[in-house]
KEKE-3310 file (N, C-alpha, C; in steps of 0.2 Angstrom, whole numbers, plus 5000, padded with zeros to 4 digits):
npx = (4931:4929:4922:4916:4901:4889:4891:4903:4905:4909:4906:4910:4908:4893:4889:4893:4886:4872:4873:4877:4887:4893:4893:4903:4914:4916:4919:4930:4938:4943:4954:4946:4947:4951:4951:4945:4937:4922:4913:4910:4919:4917:4922:4919:4921:4916:4903:4899:4901:4891:4880:4881:4885:4893:4899:4903:4913:4922:4928:4933:4942:4949:4956:4973:4974:4970:4974:4976:4964:4956:4960:4956:4946:4930:4927:4920:4914:4924:4923:4929:4928:4928:4921:4910:4904:4902:4894:4883:4879:4885:4890:4898:4904:4913:4920:4926:4933:4942:4950)
npy = (5544:5542:5533:5522:5521:5511:5515:5522:5533:5545:5551:5566:5569:5565:5576:5588:5585:5589:5601:5603:5612:5613:5601:5597:5603:5599:5584:5586:5591:5578:5570:5569:5562:5573:5571:5561:5549:5544:5530:5536:5546:5558:5570:5578:5591:5592:5590:5600:5610:5608:5610:5623:5627:5639:5640:5628:5626:5636:5630:5620:5623:5630:5620:5612:5603:5607:5613:5600:5594:5602:5598:5586:5575:5571:5554:5550:5561:5569:5580:5595:5602:5616:5616:5611:5619:5631:5624:5624:5637:5644:5657:5664:5653:5649:5659:5658:5646:5648:5660)
npz = (5228:5215:5208:5196:5186:5176:5164:5164:5171:5183:5198:5199:5185:5185:5194:5187:5176:5181:5185:5198:5207:5220:5225:5215:5219:5231:5228:5221:5231:5237:5231:5217:5200:5188:5174:5169:5158:5150:5144:5130:5129:5135:5148:5162:5162:5148:5149:5160:5152:5141:5147:5151:5163:5171:5183:5188:5177:5178:5190:5186:5176:5185:5190:5193:5184:5173:5158:5152:5153:5145:5131:5129:5119:5113:5109:5099:5092:5090:5095:5105:5122:5119:5106:5109:5117:5108:5097:5107:5108:5120:5124:5135:5141:5130:5129:5141:5139:5130:5136)
capx = (4927:4931:4918:4911:4894:4890:4892:4911:4902:4910:4902:4910:4903:4886:4888:4893:4880:4866:4874:4878:4893:4895:4896:4909:4920:4917:4922:4937:4943:4944:4954:4942:4951:4947:4953:4942:4932:4918:4912:4909:4925:4917:4924:4915:4920:4911:4895:4898:4901:4884:4875:4882:4886:4897:4903:4907:4916:4926:4931:4935:4947:4955:4960:4978:4977:4964:4977:4976:4955:4952:4962:4951:4941:4924:4929:4914:4912:4928:4922:4933:4923:4926:4915:4902:4901:4900:4888:4876:4880:4886:4896:4902:4908:4917:4926:4930:4937:4948:4954)
capy = (5550:5540:5526:5523:5517:5505:5519:5523:5541:5547:5556:5574:5569:5567:5582:5592:5585:5589:5606:5603:5615:5613:5593:5596:5605:5593:5580:5588:5590:5574:5574:5565:5562:5576:5570:5553:5549:5537:5526:5540:5550:5564:5572:5583:5598:5592:5590:5607:5616:5606:5613:5631:5627:5643:5640:5622:5626:5639:5627:5614:5627:5632:5614:5612:5599:5610:5612:5594:5591:5605:5596:5579:5576:5566:5550:5548:5566:5572:5587:5596:5606:5621:5614:5609:5627:5634:5622:5625:5645:5646:5663:5666:5648:5649:5665:5655:5641:5654:5664)
capz = (5224:5207:5207:5190:5185:5171:5159:5166:5172:5189:5202:5196:5178:5184:5197:5182:5171:5183:5187:5205:5208:5228:5224:5210:5222:5237:5225:5220:5237:5239:5225:5209:5194:5184:5167:5168:5153:5151:5137:5125:5128:5140:5154:5167:5157:5142:5153:5163:5145:5137:5152:5151:5171:5172:5190:5187:5171:5180:5194:5182:5173:5189:5194:5191:5177:5167:5152:5151:5151:5139:5126:5128:5114:5111:5104:5095:5088:5089:5099:5111:5124:5114:5099:5112:5119:5101:5096:5111:5108:5125:5123:5141:5141:5124:5132:5147:5137:5126:5140)
cpx = (4926:4927:4913:4905:4895:4890:4899:4910:4906:4906:4905:4907:4897:4884:4889:4888:4873:4868:4874:4885:4896:4897:4902:4914:4921:4921:4931:4942:4946:4949:4951:4946:4947:4946:4950:4938:4926:4918:4912:4915:4925:4919:4920:4916:4918:4905:4895:4897:4894:4880:4876:4883:4892:4901:4907:4913:4923:4931:4936:4942:4952:4959:4968:4980:4971:4967:4975:4968:4954:4954:4959:4946:4935:4927:4926:4915:4916:4929:4925:4927:4922:4921:4909:4899:4897:4894:4882:4876:4879:4892:4899:4906:4913:4921:4930:4935:4944:4953:4960)
cpy = (5547:5532:5526:5518:5512:5507:5523:5530:5540:5551:5562:5574:5570:5574:5588:5593:5590:5598:5609:5607:5613:5605:5592:5598:5600:5588:5580:5589:5583:5568:5569:5567:5566:5577:5563:5555:5544:5537:5530:5546:5556:5563:5577:5590:5599:5591:5597:5612:5614:5609:5620:5631:5631:5642:5634:5622:5630:5635:5622:5617:5630:5627:5614:5607:5601:5611:5603:5591:5596:5603:5588:5581:5569:5560:5548:5556:5569:5579:5589:5600:5613:5621:5613:5616:5631:5632:5623:5633:5646:5650:5665:5659:5647:5655:5662:5651:5644:5656:5658)
cpz = (5216:5206:5202:5191:5179:5164:5159:5169:5179:5192:5199:5189:5181:5188:5190:5177:5172:5187:5195:5206:5214:5227:5221:5215:5229:5235:5224:5227:5239:5235:5219:5205:5189:5176:5165:5163:5153:5145:5131:5124:5131:5145:5158:5163:5152:5144:5156:5156:5141:5141:5154:5161:5172:5178:5191:5182:5174:5188:5191:5181:5178:5192:5190:5184:5171:5161:5150:5147:5146:5132:5124:5125:5114:5106:5099:5089:5086:5091:5106:5115:5122:5108:5103:5115:5113:5098:5098:5111:5117:5125:5129:5140:5137:5127:5137:5143:5133:5130:5143)
residu = (ALA:ASP:VAL:ARG:ASP:HIS:LEU:GLY:GLN:THR:PRO:LEU:MET:LEU:ALA:ALA:HIS:HIS:GLY:HIS:GLY:ARG:ILE:ALA:LYS:LEU:LEU:LEU:ASP:TYR:PRO:ALA:THR:ILE:ASP:ALA:VAL:ASN:PHE:LEU:GLY:HIS:THR:ALA:LEU:HIS:TYR:ALA:THR:GLU:LYS:SER:ALA:ARG:SER:ILE:VAL:GLU:LEU:LEU:LEU:SER:HIS:GLU:THR:ALA:LYS:LYS:ILE:SER:ILE:ILE:HIS:ASP:ILE:TYR:SER:GLY:HIS:TYR:PRO:LEU:HIS:VAL:ALA:ALA:GLU:LYS:GLY:HIS:GLU:MET:ILE:VAL:LYS:MET:LEU:ILE:ASP)
# end
């Protein structure tokens, strides 16, 4: 479940980016690497946060490595998923990330 494309993106990242929660859950059952980063330093949590995909954010945060992925920042901008949520104005996602 961790095959990468030419941009270093995993299927889990793509599912999160496009808001496909059922696919994300299926991939995590196989176990997909939840803290994988692409060439920009983005994780699946960055993408789910950007899209305000609450069910996917909740799924990722409930995973056993949630603490680890929430502290990974974008290597170019230095943004953590919390920065992304705040910048996009996703209030519910901000609350989820803070709690």
